[in-house]
C-alpha positions in Angstrom: -0.1 -0.1 -0.1 0.9 3.7 -0.5 -0.4 7.1 0.4 -1.8 9.0 -2.1 -1.9 13.1 -2.0 -4.8 14.8 -3.3 -2.2 16.3 -5.9 -1.2 12.9 -7.0 -5.1 12.0 -7.7 -7.3 14.3 -9.4 -9.0 16.2 -6.4 -12.6 16.3 -7.6 -12.6 12.7 -8.5 -11.4 11.7 -5.0 -14.2 13.9 -3.4 -16.9 11.8 -5.5 -15.6 9.1 -4.3 -15.5 9.9 -0.5 -19.1 11.8 -0.9 -20.3 8.3 -2.3 -19.8 7.0 1.0 -22.9 7.3 3.0 -20.8 8.5 6.4 -19.1 11.1 4.4 -21.9 12.4 2.7 -23.8 12.5 6.0 -21.0 14.8 7.5 -20.6 16.9 4.5 -24.7 17.4 4.7 -24.6 18.0 8.1 -21.6 20.4 8.3 -19.0 21.3 5.8 -16.3 22.2 8.1 -16.7 19.1 9.7 -16.2 17.1 6.5 -12.8 19.0 5.9 -11.5 18.7 9.6 -12.3 15.2 9.1 -10.7 14.6 5.6 -7.6 15.9 7.3 -7.3 13.3 10.0 -7.5 10.5 7.1 -5.1 9.1 4.7 -6.1 8.2 0.8 -4.4 4.9 0.4 -4.0 3.0 -3.1 -3.4 -0.9 -3.3 -2.6 -3.5 -6.1 -4.7 -6.3 -6.7 -3.4 -8.9 -4.3 -2.2 -7.0 -1.7 -3.0 -7.4 1.9 -4.3 -4.2 3.3 -5.4 -6.0 6.6 -3.6 -9.2 8.0 -5.1 -11.3 11.0 -3.7 -11.0 14.2 -1.9 -7.4 13.4 -2.3 -4.4 15.7 -5.1 -2.0 14.5 -4.9 1.8 14.6 -7.2 2.3 11.3 -10.4 2.0 10.2 -10.9 1.9 6.3 -13.1 2.8 3.9 -13.2 1.3 0.2 -13.8 4.3 -2.2 -12.9 2.1 -5.3 -12.3 -1.3 -6.5 -13.3 -4.4 -4.8 -11.6 -6.4 -1.7 -12.4 -9.6 0.2 -12.2 -10.9 3.6 -9.7 -13.8 2.9 -9.1 -17.1 4.9 -5.1 -17.5 4.7 -5.3 -21.1 6.3 -7.9 -22.5 3.5 -6.9 -20.0 0.7 -10.3 -18.8 0.3 -12.6 -15.8 -0.1 -15.1 -15.3 2.7 -16.9 -12.0 1.7 -16.6 -9.1 -0.6 -16.1 -5.6 0.3 -17.5 -3.1 -2.1 -17.0 0.7 -2.7 -18.6 2.6 -0.2 -18.4 -0.4 2.5 -16.4 0.2 5.8 -14.3 -2.5 7.4 -12.0 -3.0 10.4 -14.6 -1.3 12.8 -14.3 -4.3 15.6 -10.8 -3.9 16.2 -11.3 -0.2 16.4 -13.8 -0.5 19.0 -12.7 -3.5 21.1 -9.1 -3.0 20.8 -8.3 -6.6 19.8 -5.9 -7.6 17.1 -7.5 -7.6 13.7 -9.8 -10.7 13.6 -9.4 -11.3 9.7 -7.4 -10.6 6.5 -8.2 -8.7 3.9 -6.9 -8.5 0.6 -7.3 -6.4 -2.6 -9.4 -8.0 -5.7 -8.4 -5.5 -8.0 -6.6 -2.3 -7.7 -8.1 -0.2 -4.8 -8.6 3.2 -3.2 -9.1 3.5 0.5 -9.4 6.0 2.8 -8.0 5.4 6.3 -9.2 7.0 9.4 -7.9 6.5 12.9 -10.7 6.1 15.1 -9.0 7.5 18.2 -10.4 11.0 17.6 -13.9 9.4 18.7 -13.1 7.4 21.5 -12.8 10.1 24.2 -16.7 10.3 24.2 -16.6 13.7 26.1 -14.3 15.5 24.0 -16.0 17.8 21.6 -12.9 20.3 21.1 -12.3 18.4 17.5 -15.3 16.9 16.4 -19.0 18.0 17.5 -21.6 15.7 19.1 -23.6 15.5 15.8 -20.4 14.3 14.1 -19.5 11.6 16.7 -23.3 10.5 16.7 -23.1 10.1 13.0 -19.9 8.2 13.7 -21.0 5.8 16.2 -24.3 5.5 14.4 -22.3 4.0 11.3 -19.8 1.6 13.3 -23.4 0.1 15.6 -24.8 -0.4 11.9 -21.6 -2.1 10.3 -21.1 -4.5 13.3 -24.8 -5.6 13.9 -25.1 -6.2 10.2 -22.3 -8.4 10.3 -24.1 -10.2 13.2 -27.2 -10.5 11.3 -25.5 -11.8 8.4 -23.9 -14.8 11.1 -27.4 -15.3 12.2 -29.1 -15.7 8.9 -26.4 -18.3 8.2 -26.6 -20.3 11.7 -30.1 -19.0 13.2 -29.6 -21.6 15.8 -25.7 -20.7 17.0 -25.9 -20.2 21.0 -24.7 -16.6 20.3 -27.8 -15.5 18.6 -29.3 -15.4 22.3 -26.6 -12.9 23.3 -27.5 -10.6 19.9 -31.1 -10.7 21.2 -29.9 -9.1 24.4 -27.8 -6.3 22.8 -28.7 -2.8 24.4 -31.2 -0.7 22.4 -31.4 3.2 22.8 -35.2 4.3 23.1 -34.8 7.6 24.5 -34.6 11.1 22.5 -32.1 11.2 19.8 -29.6 13.7 19.3 -28.0 14.4 22.5 -25.4 12.9 25.1 -27.7 9.9 25.9 -27.8 8.6 22.3 -24.0 9.1 21.9 -23.5 7.0 25.5 -25.5 4.3 24.3 -24.3 4.1 20.7 -20.6 3.7 22.3 -22.2 1.0 25.0 -23.7 -1.0 22.0 -20.8 -0.6 20.0 -18.4 -2.3 22.5 -21.0 -5.0 23.3 -21.6 -5.9 19.5 -18.2 -5.6 18.9 -17.1 -8.1 21.3 -19.9 -10.6 20.4 -18.6 -10.5 16.7 -15.1 -11.3 18.0 -16.4 -14.0 20.1 -18.0 -15.6 17.0 -15.2 -15.1 14.9 -13.1 -16.8 17.4 -15.9 -19.6 17.5 -16.0 -20.2 14.0 -12.4 -20.6 13.8 -12.4 -23.2 16.4 -11.5 -26.9 15.5 -15.5 -27.8 16.5 -16.4 -25.5 13.6 
C-alpha cells in the first residue's frame, strides 16, 4: 500500500468517491467544516490487486472505507475468499472498538483506493474540541450499523448458533435521539456488539467448527 495525496490524484475525482460513502456524505450535509476537518485526519491509500491491506493478528489503529475497487475477507488457512467488500463499505470496525488485534485478513481483489481514518478521535466520548456531538453521533451510528449487519448475516447463516441469544440481548436506545444520552448508548452498543462479533469469529475458527 502507499499513500495518495490530493495532488497525486484528481481532487474532484477523490471528493466524488468520498461523498459516495454514506458516512462522509452525511457529515458533509450536516456540516461542511466538519467534513473538511475529518478529511484532515484521514489518509488516501492505494493498493494493487493481490495486496494484503489487513492481516489477521496485526495490531489495529485504522478504520478503512473502500472508495474504489473490490476487496475480500480472506481465509489464509483455506486459501479462499469468505466475503466481498464493495465500494462505499467500511471495514476494520471491530478492532477500533474493542482494541483487539485484527480478526481477519483483507486483501485487494483489484486495484483499490481506500480512505483510512484513525478512530482515536472518536474514542474520547466527552471531548468535543475537534468533532462535534453530531459528528460523533453519525460516526457511532455507522459503527453500530456495520457491526450489527455482520452479526445479522452470521445469524442468517446459523440461526441456531448459541450466540444468537446474546445478539437478542444487545442494548437498544429508546430515548430522545440527538444528544449525549444517545451517544453514550451508541458507544455501549458498539462495544457490546463488537465483543460479540469477536467472540463469534473466534468460535467459527475453532476446531469444533
